[in-house]
VEXDREN-2710 file (C-alpha; in Angstrom, 1 decimal):
% VEXDREN-2710
k/r/px/py/pz
1/MET/131.5/131.1/104.2
2/THR/130.7/129.4/100.9
3/GLU/127.9/126.8/100.8
4/THR/129.2/123.2/100.8
5/THR/128.0/120.3/98.8
6/ARG/127.6/116.8/100.0
7/THR/129.2/113.7/98.6
8/THR/128.3/110.2/99.6
9/VAL/131.4/108.1/99.7
10/GLY/132.3/104.5/100.4
11/ILE/136.1/104.5/100.8
12/GLY/138.3/107.5/100.6
13/GLY/137.9/111.2/101.3
14/ALA/136.4/114.2/99.5
15/ALA/137.3/117.8/98.8
16/GLU/137.8/120.2/101.7
17/SER/134.6/122.1/100.7
18/THR/132.5/118.9/100.7
19/ASP/130.7/117.3/103.6
20/MET/131.0/113.5/103.6
21/VAL/127.9/111.3/104.0
22/LEU/129.0/108.0/105.6
23/ASN/126.8/105.0/106.2
24/ILE/127.6/102.9/109.3
25/GLY/125.7/99.7/108.8
26/PRO/123.2/98.2/108.3
27/GLN/125.7/95.3/108.5
28/HIS/128.3/96.6/110.9
29/PRO/129.8/95.1/114.1
30/SER/129.0/98.1/116.3
31/THR/125.3/98.3/115.4
32/HIS/124.1/95.1/117.3
33/GLY/122.2/94.0/114.3
34/VAL/120.8/95.6/111.1
35/LEU/120.7/99.2/112.2
36/ARG/122.0/101.9/109.8
37/LEU/123.4/105.3/110.8
38/ARG/123.6/108.0/108.2
39/LEU/126.3/110.4/109.3
40/VAL/127.2/113.8/107.8
41/LEU/130.9/114.4/108.5
42/ASP/133.1/117.5/108.5
43/GLY/136.5/115.9/108.6
44/GLU/136.5/113.8/111.8
45/VAL/133.5/115.7/113.4
46/ILE/129.9/114.4/113.0
47/ARG/127.6/117.3/111.9
48/GLU/124.3/115.3/111.5
49/ALA/123.2/111.8/112.4
50/GLU/120.1/109.9/111.4
51/PRO/119.3/106.4/112.6
52/VAL/117.7/104.5/109.7
53/ILE/115.6/101.7/111.0
54/GLY/113.3/99.0/109.7
55/TYR/115.7/96.6/108.1
56/MET/114.4/93.6/110.2
57/HIS/110.8/94.9/110.7
58/ARG/108.6/91.8/111.2
59/GLY/105.2/93.5/111.5
60/ALA/104.5/92.1/115.0
61/GLU/101.8/94.6/115.8
62/LYS/99.8/93.5/112.7
63/LEU/100.4/89.8/113.5
64/PHE/98.9/90.5/117.0
65/GLU/95.5/91.1/115.3
66/ALA/95.5/87.6/113.7
67/ARG/96.5/85.6/116.8
68/ASP/94.3/84.8/119.8
69/TYR/95.2/85.8/123.4
70/ARG/97.2/82.7/124.0
71/GLN/99.2/82.9/120.8
72/ILE/100.2/86.6/121.1
73/VAL/102.5/85.7/124.0
74/MET/104.8/84.1/121.5
75/LEU/105.0/87.2/119.3
76/ALA/105.5/89.5/122.3
77/ASN/108.3/87.3/123.6
78/ARG/110.6/88.0/120.7
79/HIS/111.1/91.7/120.0
80/ASP/113.8/92.2/122.7
81/TRP/115.4/88.8/122.6
82/LEU/117.4/89.6/125.7
83/SER/114.3/90.3/127.8
84/ALA/111.9/87.6/126.6
85/PHE/110.3/87.0/130.0
86/SER/109.7/90.7/130.7
87/ASN/108.1/91.0/127.2
88/GLU/105.7/88.2/127.9
89/LEU/104.8/89.8/131.2
90/GLY/103.5/93.1/129.7
91/VAL/101.2/91.5/127.3
92/VAL/99.6/89.0/129.7
93/MET/99.2/91.8/132.2
94/ALA/97.3/93.8/129.6
95/VAL/94.9/90.9/128.9
96/GLU/94.4/90.2/132.6
97/ARG/93.6/93.8/133.2
98/MET/90.9/93.7/130.4
99/LEU/89.5/90.5/131.9
100/GLY/89.6/91.9/135.5
101/MET/91.5/88.8/136.5
102/GLU/93.4/88.3/139.7
103/VAL/96.5/86.2/139.5
104/PRO/97.4/83.8/142.4
105/GLU/99.9/85.2/144.9
106/ARG/102.3/82.4/144.1
107/ALA/102.3/83.4/140.5
108/VAL/102.8/87.1/141.3
109/TRP/106.0/86.4/143.4
110/THR/107.3/83.8/140.9
111/ARG/106.8/86.3/138.0
112/THR/108.7/89.0/140.0
113/LEU/111.6/86.6/140.7
114/LEU/111.9/85.5/137.1
115/ALA/111.6/89.1/135.8
116/GLU/114.6/90.1/137.9
117/LEU/116.6/87.1/136.9
118/ASN/115.8/88.1/133.2
119/ARG/117.0/91.6/134.1
120/VAL/120.3/90.2/135.3
121/LEU/120.7/88.2/132.1
122/ASN/120.0/91.3/129.9
123/HIS/122.4/93.5/131.8
124/LEU/125.2/91.0/131.9
125/MET/125.2/90.9/128.1
126/PHE/125.7/94.6/127.8
127/LEU/128.2/94.7/130.7
128/GLY/130.3/92.3/128.7
129/SER/129.7/93.5/125.1
130/TYR/130.2/97.3/125.7
131/PRO/133.9/97.0/126.8
132/LEU/134.3/94.6/123.8
133/GLU/133.3/97.4/121.5
134/LEU/135.9/99.6/123.0
135/GLY/138.6/97.1/122.6
136/GLY/138.5/95.1/125.8
137/ILE/137.8/91.5/125.1
138/THR/138.2/90.0/128.6
139/PRO/134.9/91.2/130.2
140/VAL/132.7/89.4/127.7
141/PHE/134.1/86.0/128.7
142/HIS/133.2/86.8/132.4
143/ALA/129.8/88.0/131.4
144/PHE/128.9/84.8/129.5
145/ARG/130.2/82.7/132.4
146/GLU/127.8/84.4/134.8
147/ARG/125.0/84.3/132.2
148/GLU/125.3/80.6/131.9
149/VAL/124.8/80.2/135.6
150/ILE/121.6/82.2/135.6
151/GLN/120.4/80.7/132.3
152/ALA/120.7/77.2/133.7
153/VAL/118.1/77.8/136.3
154/MET/115.9/79.8/133.8
155/GLU/116.1/76.9/131.4
156/GLU/115.3/74.4/134.1
157/VAL/112.1/76.2/135.1
158/SER/110.8/77.0/131.6
159/GLY/112.5/74.7/129.1
160/GLY/113.9/77.7/127.0
161/ARG/117.2/79.4/127.0
162/MET/116.1/82.6/125.3
163/HIS/112.4/82.5/124.5
164/TYR/110.9/81.1/127.8
165/MET/107.2/81.1/126.9
166/PHE/106.5/80.6/130.6
167/ASN/103.9/83.3/131.2
168/ARG/100.2/82.5/130.6
169/VAL/97.1/84.7/130.9
170/GLY/96.1/84.1/134.5
171/GLY/99.6/83.1/135.8
172/LEU/102.4/80.8/134.7
173/LYS/102.7/77.6/132.7
174/GLU/103.4/75.4/135.7
175/ASP/104.9/75.5/139.2
176/LEU/108.6/75.6/140.0
177/PRO/110.4/72.2/139.9
178/ALA/111.2/70.5/143.2
179/GLY/114.4/71.9/144.7
180/TRP/114.6/74.7/142.2
181/GLN/114.5/77.5/144.7
182/GLY/117.7/76.2/146.4
183/ARG/119.5/75.9/143.1
184/ALA/118.3/79.4/142.1
185/ARG/119.6/80.9/145.4
186/HIS/123.0/79.2/144.8
187/ALA/123.2/80.6/141.3
188/ILE/122.4/84.1/142.5
189/ALA/125.1/83.9/145.2
190/GLU/127.6/82.5/142.7
191/VAL/127.0/85.4/140.3
192/ARG/127.0/88.0/143.0
193/SER/130.4/86.7/144.3
194/ARG/132.0/87.4/140.9
195/MET/130.4/90.8/140.1
196/ASP/133.3/92.8/141.5
197/VAL/135.2/91.8/138.3
198/TYR/133.4/94.6/136.5
199/ASP/134.4/97.2/139.1
200/GLY/138.0/96.2/138.9
201/LEU/138.5/95.1/135.4
202/VAL/136.2/97.6/133.6
203/LEU/135.5/100.6/135.8
204/GLY/139.1/100.5/137.2
205/ASN/140.5/100.6/133.7
206/GLU/142.0/104.0/132.7
207/ILE/141.5/103.4/129.0
208/PHE/137.8/102.5/129.5
209/ARG/137.2/105.6/131.7
210/GLY/139.1/107.8/129.2
211/ARG/136.9/106.6/126.3
212/THR/133.6/107.1/128.2
213/ARG/133.9/109.9/130.8
214/GLY/132.4/113.1/129.4
215/ILE/131.5/111.4/126.1
216/GLY/128.0/111.4/124.7
217/VAL/126.4/113.6/127.4
218/LEU/122.6/113.2/127.3
219/SER/120.7/116.1/128.9
220/ARG/117.6/115.7/131.1
221/GLU/115.7/117.8/128.6
222/VAL/116.5/115.5/125.7
223/VAL/115.5/112.5/127.8
224/HIS/112.0/114.0/128.3
225/ALA/111.7/115.2/124.7
226/TYR/112.4/111.8/123.2
227/GLY/110.8/109.6/125.8
228/VAL/114.1/108.0/126.7
229/SER/113.7/105.6/129.7
230/GLY/115.4/102.9/131.7
231/PRO/119.0/103.0/132.9
232/ILE/119.9/105.5/130.1
233/ALA/117.4/108.1/131.4
234/ARG/118.4/107.5/135.0
235/ALA/122.0/108.1/134.1
236/SER/121.0/111.6/133.2
237/GLY/119.4/112.2/136.5
238/VAL/115.8/111.3/135.6
239/ASP/114.7/109.5/138.8
240/PHE/111.8/107.4/137.4
241/ASP/111.3/103.7/137.7
242/LEU/107.9/102.0/137.3
243/ARG/108.7/99.4/139.9
244/ARG/108.8/102.1/142.5
245/ASP/106.6/104.9/141.1
246/GLU/103.7/102.7/139.8
247/PRO/104.3/99.3/141.4
248/TYR/103.1/96.1/139.7
249/LEU/103.5/92.4/140.5
250/ALA/105.1/92.2/144.0
251/TYR/107.2/95.4/143.7
252/GLY/105.0/97.2/146.1
253/GLU/106.2/94.9/148.9
254/LEU/109.8/95.1/147.8
255/GLN/110.4/98.9/148.3
256/ASP/112.9/98.3/151.1
257/THR/115.1/96.2/148.8
258/LEU/114.5/98.1/145.5
259/THR/117.0/100.8/144.7
260/VAL/116.5/103.2/141.8
261/VAL/120.0/103.8/140.6
262/THR/120.7/107.3/139.2
263/ARG/123.6/109.4/138.1
264/GLU/123.9/113.1/137.1
265/ALA/126.7/113.1/134.5
266/GLY/124.6/111.6/131.7
267/ASP/127.7/110.4/129.8
268/CYS/128.7/106.9/128.6
269/LEU/130.4/106.1/131.9
270/ALA/127.3/107.0/133.9
271/ARG/125.1/104.8/131.8
272/PHE/127.5/101.8/132.3
273/GLU/127.6/102.5/136.1
274/CYS/123.8/102.6/136.3
275/LEU/123.6/99.3/134.4
276/LEU/126.2/97.6/136.7
277/GLU/124.6/98.9/140.0
278/GLN/121.2/97.9/138.8
279/THR/122.4/94.4/138.2
280/HIS/123.5/94.2/141.8
281/ASN/120.1/95.3/142.9
282/ALA/118.3/92.9/140.7
283/LEU/120.2/90.0/142.4
284/ASP/119.1/91.4/145.8
285/LEU/115.5/91.6/144.6
286/ALA/115.6/88.0/143.3
287/ASP/116.9/86.8/146.8
288/ALA/114.0/88.7/148.4
289/CYS/111.5/87.0/146.1
290/LEU/112.9/83.6/147.0
291/ASP/112.6/84.4/150.7
292/ARG/108.9/85.2/150.2
293/LEU/108.2/82.2/148.0
294/GLY/109.7/80.0/150.7
295/GLU/107.1/81.4/153.2
296/LEU/104.1/80.9/150.9
297/PRO/101.9/77.8/151.4
298/PRO/101.4/75.5/148.4
299/GLY/98.8/76.8/146.1
300/PRO/97.8/77.4/142.4
301/ILE/100.2/79.0/140.0
302/ASN/97.5/80.0/137.4
303/GLN/93.8/80.5/136.8
304/ARG/91.6/78.1/134.9
305/LEU/90.7/79.6/131.6
306/PRO/87.8/78.8/129.2
307/LYS/88.6/76.9/126.0
308/VAL/88.0/80.1/124.0
309/LEU/89.3/83.2/125.7
310/LYS/87.7/86.5/124.7
311/ALA/88.5/89.8/126.2
312/PRO/85.5/92.1/126.8
313/GLU/85.1/95.2/124.6
314/GLY/87.2/98.1/125.7
315/GLN/90.8/99.3/125.9
316/THR/93.6/99.3/128.4
317/TYR/97.3/100.1/128.7
318/ALA/99.8/98.0/130.6
319/TRP/103.5/99.1/131.0
320/THR/106.4/97.5/132.8
321/GLU/110.0/98.5/133.7
322/ASN/111.8/96.2/131.3
323/PRO/115.6/95.9/131.6
324/LEU/116.1/98.4/128.7
325/GLY/113.4/100.8/129.8
326/ILE/109.6/101.3/129.7
327/ASN/107.8/98.6/127.7
328/GLY/104.0/99.2/127.1
329/TYR/101.1/97.5/125.4
330/TYR/98.0/99.4/124.4
331/LEU/95.3/96.8/123.9
332/VAL/91.9/97.5/122.1
333/SER/89.3/94.7/122.1
334/LYS/86.1/94.4/120.2
335/GLY/85.0/91.4/122.3
336/GLU/86.6/88.8/120.0
337/LYS/89.2/86.1/120.7
338/THR/91.9/88.2/119.0
339/PRO/92.9/91.8/119.8
340/TYR/91.4/94.5/117.5
341/ARG/94.6/96.5/118.0
342/LEU/97.7/95.9/120.2
343/LYS/100.2/98.7/120.0
344/LEU/103.7/98.0/121.4
345/ARG/105.7/100.8/123.0
346/SER/109.3/99.4/123.1
347/ALA/112.1/101.0/125.1
348/SER/114.9/100.8/122.4
349/PHE/112.7/102.5/119.7
350/ASN/112.6/105.7/121.8
351/ASN/116.1/105.5/123.2
352/ILE/117.8/105.2/119.8
353/GLN/116.2/108.3/118.5
354/ALA/118.3/110.4/120.9
355/LEU/121.3/109.7/118.7
356/THR/120.2/112.6/116.5
357/GLU/121.0/114.9/119.5
358/LEU/123.9/112.9/121.0
359/LEU/126.2/112.4/117.9
360/PRO/126.4/115.9/116.3
361/GLY/129.5/117.7/117.4
362/THR/131.3/114.5/118.5
363/GLN/134.3/112.7/116.9
364/VAL/133.8/109.7/114.6
365/ALA/136.1/107.8/117.0
366/ASP/133.6/108.3/119.8
367/MET/130.6/107.2/117.8
368/VAL/130.9/103.5/118.7
369/ALA/131.3/104.4/122.4
370/ILE/128.1/106.5/122.3
371/LEU/126.2/104.0/120.2
372/GLY/127.1/101.1/122.5
373/SER/126.2/103.0/125.6
374/LEU/122.5/103.2/124.6
375/PHE/122.2/99.4/125.3
376/PHE/119.6/98.7/122.6
377/VAL/118.3/95.6/120.8
378/VAL/117.5/96.1/117.1
379/GLY/114.5/93.8/117.2
380/ASP/113.1/96.1/120.0
381/ILE/113.5/99.0/117.6
382/ASP/112.0/97.5/114.5
383/LYS/109.3/95.4/116.3
END
């Protein structure tokens, strides 16, 4: 077989003996933002795939070093803009661990509740947008309707629709508004009553199943090799969830309600099924948190902090089960009011690297189905 040459093309084909190098993105509707995929094609078959990242890199980790421990919550809030509350949670937990600080019980349960509602918001976005990328426009309208119901209660409690800024070192900004728990319970029940639309409208659709079943199979070995986590890893049979395996917040007391959803197929369909079933479980966990909050006596929602907050010299690592996977903060302190180093381990950064293994050997027509099933946020990749 003669050695082939490669030609980078924009529009049009190339000679039969030439591999075509095609850029998908960085401005492309299937890339969820400014992500670029460099594909080497042999006709309609992908031979190599390289995710090219960094187009919206904002240097958050460097900025952490120039902000004090109250201000870094704002920076941590933003990298995965669909999981803002969960992002805040990881960084304040790291600082609290450095300080050896105990958070009031009321704050622990409220944080758990809001983290699960944030998980529902995140998953609903992908449950609606993934079928849209495959040509089904209807589910996204349902998803945004349900998101509005949950976002209304999240906005009421925090004042924000996307960037909640509700976590504080030592607890939460303030207590829940009067009557909010009843409104939150009603919102959860309303969303749960309409979740079957995804079973019937999406999973029951022959075209959707045809485009996703057996496509983009991610093996358990690749999951471990690339550090893939979250629903994508669990769809490949990796039974790992920090909420169960290393409980934080109130998850240790919610083991009877918590279900770690797994599948064995590892394909696009399995990843969607994991996301959908996990959304159902997040609603159940939120209800359980509301039950417990209703039993707690009135009490503080945060700890009183000194005017200048300094973490003692040392280092710690705090990780959480974010909606998209494992989110970790490695904090190093020199005893100052700002972190000496704060390394962010984001879920999407590791998950998207698996494309180099997933895409080769597949058809160009299946590329969007595989890419969308990784449920990533570009800000979470670029940090």
